[in-house]
C-alpha positions as CSV (number, residue, x, y, z in Angstrom):
1,M,-69.0,-17.7,18.8
2,S,-69.1,-14.6,16.8
3,S,-66.1,-13.5,14.6
4,D,-64.6,-10.5,16.6
5,R,-65.2,-12.8,20.1
6,W,-63.4,-15.6,18.3
7,T,-60.6,-13.1,17.3
8,W,-60.2,-11.8,20.9
9,T,-60.0,-15.2,22.4
10,L,-57.3,-16.4,20.1
11,T,-55.2,-13.4,20.6
12,G,-55.6,-13.3,24.6
13,A,-54.5,-17.2,24.4
14,T,-51.7,-16.4,22.2
15,V,-50.6,-14.0,24.7
16,V,-50.9,-15.8,27.9
17,C,-49.5,-19.0,26.4
18,V,-46.3,-17.1,25.1
19,L,-46.1,-14.9,28.6
20,S,-46.4,-18.3,30.5
21,V,-43.4,-19.7,28.6
22,Y,-41.3,-16.2,28.4
23,V,-41.7,-15.3,32.2
24,A,-40.5,-19.2,33.0
25,S,-37.4,-18.9,30.6
26,A,-36.3,-15.2,32.1
27,P,-33.2,-14.9,33.7
28,R,-33.1,-13.9,37.5
29,A,-29.7,-12.4,37.1
30,V,-28.3,-9.5,34.4
31,P,-27.8,-10.5,31.0
32,G,-24.7,-9.6,28.9
33,G,-24.9,-6.5,26.4
34,D,-26.7,-3.2,26.7
35,S,-29.0,-4.9,29.5
36,G,-26.9,-3.7,32.4
37,E,-26.9,-0.2,31.1
38,L,-30.4,0.2,30.0
39,I,-31.6,-1.3,34.0
40,T,-29.3,1.2,35.3
41,A,-30.6,4.1,33.6
42,A,-33.7,3.2,34.7
43,C,-32.6,2.4,38.3
44,E,-30.9,5.9,38.1
45,L,-33.5,7.8,35.9
46,G,-30.6,8.5,33.7
47,V,-30.5,8.7,29.8
48,A,-29.2,5.5,28.0
49,H,-27.2,5.6,25.2
50,P,-28.5,6.9,21.9
51,P,-31.2,7.6,20.8
52,G,-32.0,7.6,24.5
53,Y,-35.0,4.8,24.8
54,P,-37.1,7.4,27.0
55,L,-40.2,5.1,26.9
56,F,-38.0,1.9,27.8
57,T,-36.7,3.8,30.7
58,M,-39.5,5.4,31.9
59,L,-41.9,1.8,32.0
60,S,-38.9,-0.1,33.6
61,S,-38.2,2.7,36.2
62,L,-42.2,2.2,36.8
63,L,-42.2,-1.7,37.2
64,L,-38.8,-1.6,39.6
65,S,-41.6,0.1,41.8
66,L,-44.6,-1.8,41.0
67,L,-43.1,-5.2,40.9
68,P,-39.6,-5.6,42.5
69,L,-38.6,-9.1,42.0
70,S,-35.8,-10.8,43.2
71,S,-33.5,-8.2,41.5
72,P,-34.1,-4.9,39.5
73,A,-32.8,-7.1,36.5
74,H,-35.5,-10.1,37.2
75,S,-38.1,-7.5,37.2
76,I,-37.4,-5.7,33.8
77,N,-36.4,-9.2,32.3
78,V,-40.3,-10.1,33.2
79,L,-41.5,-6.8,31.5
80,C,-39.8,-7.6,28.4
81,A,-41.5,-10.9,28.6
82,V,-44.4,-9.2,28.9
83,F,-43.7,-6.7,25.8
84,G,-42.8,-10.2,23.7
85,A,-46.0,-11.8,24.4
86,G,-47.8,-8.8,23.6
87,A,-46.2,-8.7,20.1
88,S,-47.2,-12.3,19.3
89,G,-50.5,-11.4,20.1
90,A,-50.7,-8.5,18.0
91,L,-49.4,-10.7,15.2
92,C,-52.3,-13.0,15.9
93,F,-54.7,-10.4,15.8
94,T,-53.4,-9.0,12.5
95,V,-53.8,-12.1,10.8
96,C,-57.4,-12.5,12.5
97,R,-58.7,-9.1,11.2
98,V,-57.1,-9.6,7.4
99,A,-58.1,-13.4,7.1
100,G,-60.2,-14.1,9.9
101,P,-59.8,-16.1,13.0
102,G,-57.7,-19.2,12.7
103,P,-55.1,-22.0,12.7
104,G,-53.4,-18.9,10.6
105,A,-53.4,-16.4,13.1
106,V,-51.9,-19.0,15.8
107,L,-49.3,-19.7,13.9
108,A,-48.1,-16.0,13.0
109,G,-48.4,-15.2,16.7
110,G,-46.6,-18.6,17.8
111,V,-43.8,-19.2,15.5
112,F,-42.7,-15.6,15.8
113,A,-42.6,-15.9,19.5
114,V,-40.9,-19.5,19.6
115,S,-38.4,-18.5,16.9
116,R,-34.9,-18.7,18.6
117,L,-33.8,-15.2,18.1
118,V,-37.3,-13.6,19.0
119,W,-37.4,-15.9,22.2
120,Q,-33.9,-15.1,23.1
121,W,-34.2,-11.6,23.0
122,S,-37.8,-11.2,24.5
123,V,-36.6,-12.7,27.7
124,V,-34.0,-10.2,28.4
125,A,-33.7,-6.5,29.5
126,E,-33.5,-5.2,25.8
127,V,-35.4,-3.0,23.5
128,F,-36.1,-5.6,20.8
129,S,-39.1,-7.1,22.6
130,L,-40.7,-3.3,22.9
131,N,-39.8,-2.7,19.3
132,N,-41.5,-6.0,18.2
133,L,-44.7,-4.9,20.3
134,F,-44.5,-1.5,18.1
135,V,-44.3,-3.8,15.2
136,G,-47.1,-6.1,16.0
137,V,-49.4,-3.0,16.8
138,L,-48.6,-1.0,13.7
139,F,-49.2,-3.9,11.8
140,S,-52.9,-4.7,13.7
141,L,-53.8,-1.0,13.4
142,S,-52.6,-1.0,9.4
143,A,-55.3,-4.2,9.0
144,C,-58.2,-2.7,11.1
145,F,-57.9,0.7,8.9
146,H,-57.4,-1.3,5.7
147,C,-60.5,-3.6,6.3
148,A,-62.6,-0.8,8.1
149,K,-66.2,-0.4,6.5
150,S,-66.8,3.2,6.9
151,V,-64.4,6.2,6.2
152,Q,-64.8,7.5,9.8
153,Q,-63.8,3.9,11.2
154,K,-60.6,4.5,8.7
155,K,-60.0,7.8,10.1
156,K,-60.2,6.6,13.9
157,F,-57.8,4.0,13.0
158,A,-55.5,6.3,11.1
159,Q,-55.6,8.6,14.3
160,W,-54.4,6.0,16.4
161,G,-52.0,4.9,14.1
162,A,-50.5,7.9,13.8
163,L,-49.8,8.1,17.4
164,F,-48.0,4.8,17.7
165,C,-46.4,6.0,15.0
166,G,-44.7,8.5,16.6
167,L,-44.6,6.4,19.8
168,S,-42.6,3.4,18.2
169,L,-39.8,6.2,17.2
170,C,-39.6,6.8,21.0
171,N,-37.8,3.4,21.4
172,Q,-36.2,1.8,18.7
173,H,-35.4,4.1,15.2
174,T,-35.1,0.9,12.9
175,L,-39.0,1.5,12.9
176,V,-39.0,4.4,11.0
177,L,-38.1,2.4,7.6
178,Y,-41.8,1.1,8.5
179,V,-43.2,4.3,9.5
180,V,-42.2,6.2,6.3
181,I,-44.1,3.4,4.1
182,I,-47.2,3.2,6.3
183,I,-47.7,6.8,6.5
184,P,-48.1,7.5,2.5
185,W,-50.0,4.5,2.2
186,A,-52.3,5.4,4.6
187,L,-53.1,9.2,3.3
188,L,-53.5,7.8,-0.3
189,H,-55.9,5.0,1.0
190,L,-58.1,7.8,2.9
191,Y,-57.6,10.2,-0.4
192,T,-59.1,7.3,-2.6
193,H,-62.0,7.0,-0.1
194,N,-62.4,10.7,0.0
195,G,-61.7,10.7,3.9
196,L,-58.7,13.3,3.6
197,S,-59.2,16.9,4.6
198,F,-56.6,19.7,5.7
199,T,-58.2,19.4,9.1
200,G,-57.9,15.5,8.8
201,V,-54.0,16.3,7.7
202,V,-53.6,18.4,10.9
203,S,-55.4,16.0,13.3
204,L,-53.2,13.0,12.0
205,G,-50.2,15.2,12.5
206,T,-51.1,16.3,15.8
207,C,-51.6,12.8,17.0
208,F,-48.0,11.6,15.3
209,L,-46.1,14.6,17.4
210,A,-48.2,13.4,20.5
211,G,-46.3,10.0,20.2
212,F,-43.2,11.9,20.7
213,V,-43.8,13.5,24.0
214,P,-42.0,10.7,26.0
215,Y,-38.5,12.6,24.3
216,I,-39.5,15.2,27.4
217,Y,-38.0,13.2,29.4
218,L,-34.2,13.1,28.2
219,P,-33.7,17.1,28.5
220,I,-35.6,17.1,32.1
221,S,-33.2,14.2,33.2
222,S,-30.2,16.0,31.7
223,Y,-30.8,19.0,33.7
224,L,-32.0,17.6,37.0
225,N,-28.8,15.6,36.6
226,R,-29.7,13.6,40.0
227,A,-28.2,10.0,38.2
228,R,-25.0,8.9,39.1
229,W,-24.7,7.5,35.7
230,S,-26.3,9.0,32.5
231,W,-25.2,9.1,28.7
232,G,-25.0,12.7,27.0
233,D,-26.2,16.4,27.9
234,Q,-29.3,17.0,26.2
235,T,-30.1,20.7,28.2
236,S,-29.4,22.3,24.8
237,L,-30.8,21.4,21.3
238,H,-27.6,20.6,19.8
239,G,-27.0,18.0,22.5
240,L,-30.7,16.3,22.4
241,L,-30.6,16.4,18.6
242,T,-26.8,14.6,18.6
243,H,-28.1,12.3,21.2
244,L,-31.5,11.7,18.8
245,L,-29.7,11.3,15.8
246,R,-27.1,9.1,17.2
247,A,-24.3,11.1,15.9
248,E,-21.7,9.8,18.5
249,Y,-22.3,6.7,16.8
250,G,-23.0,7.4,13.1
251,T,-26.9,8.1,12.4
252,F,-27.0,5.5,9.8
253,S,-25.0,2.8,11.1
254,L,-24.8,0.2,13.5
255,A,-21.2,1.3,15.5
256,K,-17.9,3.7,15.0
257,T,-16.3,1.6,12.3
258,D,-15.0,1.6,9.0
259,E,-16.2,-1.9,7.9
260,N,-17.4,-2.0,4.5
261,L,-19.2,-5.4,4.1
262,S,-21.1,-6.9,1.0
263,L,-24.7,-6.4,0.9
264,Q,-25.0,-9.6,-0.7
265,N,-23.5,-11.3,2.0
266,M,-25.3,-9.6,5.0
267,L,-28.8,-10.4,2.9
268,R,-27.5,-14.1,2.4
269,A,-26.8,-14.5,6.3
270,Q,-30.5,-13.1,7.1
271,W,-31.8,-15.5,4.5
272,N,-30.1,-18.5,6.3
273,H,-31.1,-16.9,9.4
274,C,-34.9,-17.4,8.3
275,V,-34.4,-20.7,6.6
276,N,-32.6,-22.0,10.0
277,D,-35.0,-20.3,12.8
278,L,-38.4,-19.7,11.1
279,S,-38.3,-23.2,9.2
280,S,-38.9,-24.0,5.1
281,P,-42.4,-24.9,6.0
282,V,-42.9,-21.1,7.3
283,L,-41.2,-19.6,4.2
284,A,-43.2,-21.8,1.8
285,L,-46.5,-20.8,3.6
286,T,-45.2,-17.0,3.3
287,A,-44.8,-17.4,-0.4
288,L,-48.3,-19.0,-0.7
289,G,-49.4,-15.9,1.3
290,I,-48.2,-13.7,-1.4
291,L,-49.4,-15.9,-4.3
292,L,-53.0,-16.2,-3.1
293,S,-53.4,-12.6,-2.3
294,S,-53.3,-11.8,-6.1
295,R,-57.0,-13.6,-6.0
296,S,-58.5,-10.1,-4.2
297,R,-57.3,-6.7,-4.7
298,L,-58.3,-6.1,-0.7
299,R,-55.9,-8.7,0.0
300,C,-53.1,-8.0,-2.5
301,V,-53.0,-4.3,-1.0
302,F,-52.2,-5.4,2.5
303,V,-49.9,-8.5,1.6
304,W,-47.8,-5.8,-0.5
305,L,-47.7,-3.2,1.8
306,I,-45.8,-6.0,4.4
307,V,-43.8,-7.4,1.5
308,T,-42.7,-3.9,0.6
309,M,-41.7,-3.0,4.4
310,V,-39.7,-6.1,4.8
311,S,-37.8,-5.7,1.7
312,I,-37.0,-2.1,1.9
313,Y,-36.2,-2.6,5.9
314,S,-33.8,-5.5,5.3
315,V,-32.0,-4.1,2.2
316,F,-31.4,-0.9,3.9
317,F,-30.0,-2.6,7.0
318,A,-28.1,-4.7,5.1
319,W,-26.3,-1.7,3.6
320,R,-25.5,-0.1,6.6
321,A,-25.1,-2.9,9.2
322,N,-21.1,-2.3,9.2
323,L,-19.9,-4.9,11.8
324,N,-18.0,-8.1,10.7
325,I,-20.5,-10.7,11.0
326,E,-17.5,-13.4,10.2
327,K,-17.0,-12.8,14.3
328,P,-19.7,-14.6,16.5
329,L,-20.3,-11.8,18.8
330,L,-21.1,-9.1,16.1
331,L,-23.3,-11.3,14.0
332,G,-25.1,-12.0,17.3
333,V,-25.2,-7.8,17.4
334,V,-26.7,-7.7,13.9
335,E,-29.2,-10.7,13.8
336,R,-31.4,-9.0,16.7
337,F,-32.4,-6.4,14.3
338,W,-33.7,-9.1,11.8
339,L,-36.5,-9.7,14.2
340,Q,-38.2,-6.7,12.7
341,A,-38.3,-8.1,9.3
342,D,-39.3,-11.8,10.7
343,A,-42.6,-10.4,12.4
344,G,-43.5,-9.3,8.5
345,V,-42.9,-12.8,7.4
346,C,-44.7,-14.5,10.3
347,V,-47.8,-12.6,9.4
348,L,-47.3,-13.5,5.5
349,A,-47.0,-17.1,6.5
350,G,-50.3,-16.8,9.0
351,L,-52.2,-15.4,6.0
352,G,-50.7,-18.1,3.6
353,L,-52.2,-21.0,5.8
354,S,-55.8,-19.1,6.2
355,W,-56.5,-18.6,2.6
356,A,-55.1,-21.8,1.8
357,V,-57.7,-23.4,4.0
358,C,-60.1,-21.3,2.4
359,W,-59.0,-21.9,-1.1
360,L,-58.9,-25.7,-0.7
361,D,-62.5,-25.7,1.1
362,G,-64.0,-23.7,-2.1
363,R,-62.1,-26.0,-4.4
364,L,-62.7,-29.7,-2.8
365,S,-65.2,-28.8,0.2
366,R,-64.3,-30.4,3.2
367,G,-63.7,-27.6,5.2
368,T,-63.5,-29.0,8.4
369,V,-60.8,-31.2,7.5
370,W,-58.5,-28.6,5.9
371,N,-59.2,-26.7,9.0
372,T,-58.3,-29.6,11.3
373,G,-54.8,-30.2,9.4
374,A,-54.0,-26.4,9.7
375,W,-54.5,-26.6,13.5
376,I,-52.6,-30.1,13.4
377,L,-49.6,-27.9,11.1
378,T,-49.8,-25.2,13.5
379,A,-49.8,-27.3,16.6
380,G,-47.0,-29.6,15.2
381,L,-44.6,-26.4,14.0
382,I,-44.9,-24.6,17.1
383,S,-44.1,-27.6,19.2
384,H,-41.5,-28.8,17.4
385,M,-39.9,-25.1,17.5
386,I,-40.3,-25.1,21.3
387,S,-38.1,-28.4,21.7
388,L,-35.6,-27.2,19.4
389,N,-35.1,-24.0,21.1
390,H,-36.0,-24.3,24.7
391,R,-32.6,-25.5,25.7
392,E,-30.8,-22.4,24.3
393,C,-33.5,-20.0,25.1
394,D,-34.4,-21.1,28.6
395,Q,-32.1,-18.5,30.6
396,S,-33.9,-18.9,34.1
397,G,-30.9,-20.7,35.5
398,N,-28.2,-18.4,33.6
399,D,-26.4,-16.0,36.0
400,V,-23.1,-16.4,34.4
401,V,-22.6,-12.7,33.2
402,D,-23.6,-11.5,36.9
403,R,-21.2,-13.9,38.7
404,F,-18.9,-12.7,36.5
405,A,-19.2,-9.1,37.5
406,R,-19.7,-9.9,41.2
407,E,-16.4,-11.6,41.0
408,V,-14.5,-8.6,39.5
409,V,-16.1,-6.3,41.4
410,M,-15.3,-7.8,44.8
411,S,-11.8,-8.8,44.0
412,F,-10.7,-4.6,43.8
413,P,-8.8,-3.2,47.0
414,E,-10.7,-0.9,49.1
415,G,-11.4,2.6,47.6
416,S,-10.3,1.5,43.8
417,L,-10.9,3.7,41.1
418,V,-11.7,1.2,38.2
419,L,-11.6,2.7,34.2
420,T,-13.7,0.3,32.3
421,R,-14.1,-0.6,28.5
422,G,-16.3,-2.1,26.8
423,D,-19.6,-3.4,27.1
424,L,-19.0,-6.5,29.5
425,P,-17.2,-5.1,32.4
426,G,-18.8,-1.3,32.0
427,N,-22.7,-2.2,31.8
428,T,-22.5,-5.3,34.0
429,L,-20.3,-3.7,36.9
430,R,-22.3,-0.3,36.4
431,Y,-25.3,-2.4,37.3
432,L,-24.0,-4.1,40.3
433,H,-22.6,-0.7,41.4
434,Y,-25.8,1.3,41.0
435,C,-28.5,-0.7,40.9
436,Q,-27.4,-3.3,43.6
437,G,-25.6,-1.0,46.1
438,L,-22.3,-3.3,45.4
439,R,-18.6,-1.6,46.6
440,P,-20.1,1.9,47.2
441,D,-16.7,2.7,47.9
442,L,-15.5,2.3,44.2
443,S,-15.5,4.8,41.5
444,L,-16.2,3.7,38.1
445,V,-15.1,5.6,35.0
446,D,-16.1,4.7,31.4
447,Q,-12.8,5.1,29.3
448,E,-14.9,5.8,26.2
449,M,-17.4,8.3,27.7
450,M,-14.5,10.2,29.1
451,T,-13.7,11.1,25.6
452,Y,-16.9,12.8,25.3
453,S,-17.0,16.7,26.2
454,W,-20.1,16.3,28.1
455,Y,-19.0,13.4,30.2
456,V,-16.8,15.5,33.0
457,A,-19.4,18.2,33.3
458,K,-22.4,16.0,34.0
459,L,-20.9,13.4,35.6
460,Q,-18.1,14.4,38.1
461,K,-20.2,15.7,41.0
462,H,-21.3,12.1,40.9
463,L,-17.6,10.6,41.6
464,P,-16.7,12.3,44.4
465,G,-12.7,11.5,45.2
466,V,-12.0,11.2,41.2
467,T,-9.8,14.3,39.8
468,F,-10.1,15.2,36.3
469,P,-7.2,17.3,35.0
470,G,-9.4,18.9,31.9
471,R,-12.5,18.9,30.2
472,W,-12.6,15.5,28.9
473,W,-9.9,12.9,27.4
474,D,-8.3,13.4,24.0
475,P,-6.6,10.4,23.4
476,V,-4.9,11.5,19.8
477,N,-4.4,15.2,20.8
478,A,-3.9,15.7,24.7
479,T,-2.3,18.8,23.6
480,E,-5.6,20.7,22.8
481,K,-6.5,23.3,25.8
482,K,-9.0,22.3,28.1
483,T,-8.3,18.4,27.2
484,F,-6.2,15.8,28.9
485,S,-3.9,12.7,28.4
486,I,-4.5,9.6,30.2
487,E,-1.1,10.1,32.2
488,Q,-2.2,13.6,33.4
489,F,-5.3,11.7,34.5
490,L,-3.8,8.8,36.3
491,K,-1.0,11.1,38.1
492,H,-4.0,13.3,39.6
493,N,-5.7,9.9,40.8
494,M,-2.7,8.0,42.3
495,H,-3.7,8.6,45.9
496,R,-6.0,5.7,45.5
497,P,-5.6,2.1,43.8
498,V,-6.6,2.3,40.0
499,F,-7.2,-0.7,37.8
500,V,-8.3,-1.1,33.9
501,C,-10.8,-3.3,33.0
502,I,-10.5,-4.5,30.2
503,G,-7.4,-3.0,29.0
504,L,-6.6,0.8,27.9
505,T,-8.0,2.7,24.9
506,E,-5.8,2.7,22.1
507,G,-4.3,5.9,20.7
508,D,-3.0,7.6,23.9
509,P,0.2,5.6,24.9
510,S,1.6,8.8,27.3
511,W,0.9,6.5,30.4
512,E,3.6,4.2,29.2
513,R,6.7,7.1,30.3
514,S,5.3,6.9,34.1
515,F,3.2,3.6,34.6
516,S,3.2,0.1,34.3
517,R,0.2,-2.3,34.0
518,W,0.5,-5.3,36.6
519,P,-1.9,-8.2,35.7
520,W,-5.0,-8.2,38.1
521,G,-7.5,-11.4,36.8
522,V,-9.6,-9.8,34.1
523,C,-8.1,-6.2,34.8
524,E,-4.9,-4.7,35.4
525,Q,-3.5,-2.5,38.1
526,L,-1.8,0.7,36.7
527,V,1.5,1.7,39.0
528,P,3.9,4.2,38.7
529,V,7.1,2.5,37.1
530,K,9.4,3.4,40.3
531,T,7.0,0.9,42.2
532,P,9.1,-2.1,43.1
533,F,7.8,-5.2,42.1
534,D,8.0,-8.5,43.7
535,P,6.8,-11.3,41.4
536,E,6.8,-13.9,43.9
537,K,4.1,-11.8,46.1
538,W,2.3,-10.5,43.3
539,A,1.7,-14.3,42.1
540,Q,0.5,-15.3,45.3
541,K,-1.7,-12.3,45.8
542,T,-3.6,-13.3,42.1
543,L,-3.2,-16.6,42.0
544,D,-6.7,-17.6,43.5
545,L,-8.4,-13.7,42.6
546,Y,-11.9,-15.3,41.6
547,N,-13.8,-18.6,42.4
548,W,-15.0,-19.5,39.0
549,S,-15.8,-23.2,38.6
550,Q,-17.6,-22.7,35.2
551,P,-16.5,-25.4,32.3
552,H,-14.6,-24.1,29.5
553,D,-15.8,-23.8,26.2
554,S,-19.4,-24.3,27.4
555,F,-21.5,-21.4,25.5
556,H,-22.5,-20.4,22.1
557,P,-19.8,-18.6,20.5
558,G,-22.0,-15.5,19.9
559,S,-22.7,-15.2,23.4
560,W,-22.1,-12.7,25.9
561,E,-21.6,-15.9,28.7
562,R,-18.8,-17.3,26.3
563,V,-17.0,-13.9,26.1
564,A,-17.1,-13.8,30.2
565,N,-16.4,-17.1,30.9
566,E,-13.3,-17.0,28.3
567,E,-12.1,-14.0,30.0
568,M,-12.1,-15.8,33.5
569,W,-10.1,-18.7,32.0
570,Q,-7.5,-16.3,30.0
571,A,-7.3,-14.1,33.8
572,R,-6.0,-17.5,35.4
573,M,-2.9,-17.8,33.5
574,K,-2.5,-13.8,33.0
575,T,0.0,-13.4,35.8
576,A,2.3,-16.2,34.4
577,F,2.1,-14.8,31.0
578,F,3.5,-11.3,32.8
579,L,6.0,-12.8,34.1
580,F,6.8,-14.6,31.2
581,D,7.2,-11.3,29.1
582,L,8.9,-9.4,31.6
583,A,11.5,-12.0,31.7
584,E,12.8,-11.1,28.0
585,N,14.2,-7.8,29.0
586,M,16.3,-8.8,32.1
587,E,19.5,-10.0,33.0
588,R,20.4,-13.7,33.1
589,E,19.8,-14.8,36.7
590,Q,16.8,-12.5,37.3
591,Q,15.6,-13.8,34.1
592,A,15.8,-17.5,34.9
593,R,14.3,-16.6,38.0
594,L,10.8,-15.0,36.2
595,Y,11.1,-18.1,33.9
596,E,10.9,-20.5,36.6
597,L,8.4,-18.9,38.6
598,S,6.3,-18.6,35.0
599,Y,6.7,-22.0,34.3
600,Y,5.5,-23.2,38.0
601,L,2.5,-21.2,37.6
602,Y,1.7,-22.7,34.4
603,C,2.0,-26.1,35.5
604,Q,-0.3,-25.3,38.6
605,I,-2.9,-23.9,36.3
606,V,-2.8,-26.4,33.2
607,D,-2.5,-29.3,35.8
608,A,-5.7,-28.7,37.8
609,Q,-7.4,-28.7,34.6
610,V,-8.7,-31.3,32.4
611,D,-10.4,-29.2,29.8
612,Y,-8.9,-25.7,29.1
613,P,-7.8,-23.2,26.2
614,A,-5.6,-24.4,23.6
615,N,-3.1,-21.3,24.2
616,W,-2.5,-22.5,27.4
617,D,-0.3,-25.5,25.9
618,K,1.4,-23.3,23.6
619,N,2.4,-21.1,26.4
620,L,3.6,-24.0,29.0
621,A,5.8,-25.3,26.2
622,L,7.1,-22.3,25.6
623,A,7.6,-21.4,29.2
624,A,9.4,-24.8,29.7
625,E,11.6,-24.2,26.3
626,H,12.8,-21.0,27.8
627,L,13.3,-22.4,31.3
628,L,15.4,-25.2,29.6
629,Q,17.8,-22.4,27.9
630,S,18.2,-20.8,31.4
631,G,19.6,-24.0,32.8
632,G,16.3,-25.4,34.1
633,R,16.8,-24.2,38.0
634,G,16.5,-27.1,39.8
635,Y,14.1,-28.9,37.1
636,G,15.3,-32.0,35.5
637,L,16.3,-31.3,31.8
638,D,14.3,-34.5,30.6
639,S,11.2,-33.3,32.3
640,L,11.4,-29.8,30.6
641,L,11.8,-31.2,27.2
642,S,8.9,-33.6,27.6
643,R,6.7,-31.5,28.8
644,S,7.5,-28.8,26.1
645,I,7.4,-31.6,23.7
646,R,4.2,-33.0,24.9
647,H,2.3,-29.1,24.9
648,F,3.3,-28.2,21.7
649,S,2.2,-31.5,20.2
650,R,-0.8,-31.0,22.0
651,Y,-1.5,-27.6,20.4
652,L,-0.8,-28.3,17.2
653,Q,-3.4,-31.2,17.5
654,R,-6.2,-28.4,18.9
655,E,-4.8,-25.7,16.6
656,P,-3.5,-27.3,13.3
657,T,-4.3,-24.3,11.6
658,D,-1.8,-21.6,13.6
659,P,0.1,-19.6,10.9
660,Q,3.6,-20.5,13.1
661,S,2.7,-24.4,12.9
662,K,5.6,-25.1,10.6
663,A,7.9,-23.4,13.1
664,I,6.6,-25.2,16.1
665,R,6.8,-28.4,14.0
666,S,10.6,-27.5,13.5
667,I,10.9,-26.8,17.5
668,I,9.4,-30.4,18.1
669,T,11.9,-32.5,15.9
670,H,14.7,-30.2,17.5
671,L,13.7,-30.8,21.4
672,R,13.2,-34.4,20.7
673,K,16.6,-35.0,19.1
674,E,17.9,-32.9,22.0
675,R,16.0,-35.3,24.6
676,D,17.5,-38.6,22.6
677,K,21.1,-37.0,23.0
678,L,20.3,-36.4,26.7
679,R,19.1,-39.7,27.1
680,D,21.9,-41.6,25.2
681,R,24.3,-39.7,27.3
682,R,22.8,-41.1,30.3
683,K,22.8,-44.6,29.0
684,G,26.4,-44.2,28.2
């Protein structure tokens, strides 16, 4: 079989095998994070969060028309699986072009595809698999350009490369750090081969700019304003640039935070990820590839192009990744961006294996033996990684976030106004509401987006029944002309039930003057302060708000499933906690009544579970202690003392590092003495 045919055979086989694994692993329901928002943008043909992701949105919208699977989320999850499989095929093709077809090429594409992070983010509706595809295509075109025999062939690949450089920046902007290295390298390469001219530069520039054509979608969508949900106003040049440059987030930052993290710690975390997820043998092959490249100038140039891109990208990203990776959820946000560097590492590993086989054949002959050994090593590594990661990455039965959103959205009374905060409730509720038509009687308003000057102007017409008393919400300085406070907003919308999920944006306490927050599961209802509160009725109303059976502590700490599950578990005790807190400011009789009800609810919740959050023990112990101080209200003093001692002790066993552990031990000692005195009096 000819080299070209063998190259395409290996590439095609890699794509098909990876695609079969990915499609089988793709979730049927909406995942957490940005997925709900990206799918909603595709359903509504709106604009996603900065920088807009127009190419992803248009491709997703097209697929929803061509391949309507069990849900819009399932369709776009499968589309991302196709992108991911294409990325692995592109890496395989890259190694084939530089080192020839063989086990090294399959290793590059296969190991990349089944590594934990790549697999995890290639089967959900996120932009990372499309970014991986563009990385693979740019590597492939760079390899074809570098290995082309004639200047004319180099010019042809340079034009395709320029087009895809522009096109790749219509998705994730982190690729700009690869593009700014590829472009001068290609121009210098053409110049040294007498292939660069003024018309050639103009042609390449035209191809590069042509890649940006999808961005026309943003002002068109914004101008038409038909999407019931969309981000930003791109009808002006200023608005378009604000969105493209991510000015609302911070152009060169991941998020709007002031976190200053150590560059060294971030790079160490990325290195640990490479060791754990890509494996030590792959890193050893990467080092071998760099070492063996020195034997040939042709090899050396391409290898150091990859090394330079990966190194500059890793250092720059570590410098600008302003999130605290000590928190598991934020580490999960950061580590997705390491995939771009992983692609380069896998290509270098594939080259290392291919060149090692050639070197051994040249030194010791018996090429068939070394080649067979390389195939066995490749198959072994890929099989090991599949067995290692399959359980975590197989999301085909994962519908936790979807069920969370359904439980929340179905719990609201008819015609409610819901103020969402954060990605979990905001993105998932929007997806169900707009893409699946669930609860059309509700109105969803995003708290963060309401603070932007474009939000009311663009989306007010899509929110009938919602009154905005100004141009935008200014949590810090609501006295400014044309802005409003949250109190003013609530007063203008009191004709319908109003809920906040999860919590209210900090900085505007104006609502406290006129409103109270009553617990409603994961959310809270905002009611006028003069509204009479019946604790027994409210407790009964919110006791079985959700039908949630997911075991506690059953997901990875950095996953959205963990967050959703934790929110649902904590929601069970919010009313009991609210009543306990409310009792602190009440008169004695009313206080004792609230402590009794709070204690009763805590007992019902805790006794019904085998495993539950540790703070439930502490809360129940406190409720028992306070009820004891109020006279017991019909409960035996001995049982209250024993209950408080038991749950305080269990809490310390589960949370030994609690800052209040010393005080809690003192309380336990005191309660035991009181119990002993009580029992001695009874004996006497």
